[in-house]
C-alpha angles and dihedrals in degrees: 000000000000118000117240115225114193118224107241135177124241115204122195108198133197115243089263090058096253118133117272104167139344141187139170123237145154119278107229122196113289119253123205094336094316118122109213130207121190118204107192122218112294094024106157120232131199123216127189093226105028102036116221132340135174115214117201092222127084124231139197119208123197120200130187125178085212095061134070094216136060115214122204129187116212123194097221117184089239097046144312117296129202111207118187123191114203106226142192092214145344118216137181114232135188087261103040135285136335135187134187107230118215096198102244115105135187121209134189114195127162091342094309119118117205140164127215141193096028089145089066092063088085087076091066131073107275094243092051091046090054091050089051090052090051092050091049092047089052094048092048090052091050090050093050090047092054096247115189090248087073096048109108090199092058115112089250091069101038113112115201115243092241091054092048086059095058120110123246118269125242126274106274122234111249091200087074121049138167121291116271 
């Protein structure tokens, strides 16, 4: 029997709750408290500043209301990339999942760990910015130490073959976004 994967919306929100980016993907079975959304190759994405774009690469995003980061695995042509958004919160909505992005990101690509957008932390309250730096520092250390979160063969990152065969979803409308 073929598994049914519902098409859900992922909303990436600015700290003030306004929409930043959105995409539609397929909700895979949860693993260890992580909700997982698969975006097949050529899934269009909407961004509040850039408009829409359609990357050729697929991605798998994992979201947990218990964590203050949202990891995504990208299948880049030159190697897998883990991209972690530091977040204020993750929430389930009637339409999918949403997270409040706090600017600072951690990446692991071809064995190299980096952070980006630290200059944007000045937009946050100083105490929150300091918490974000601490979360990013901890995640970077976990990536360097080979933590299981960064193992693309771990169950969290396995996409079933029938899900890999699904078509990309449509470009989401940025005028509508998840409830605050």
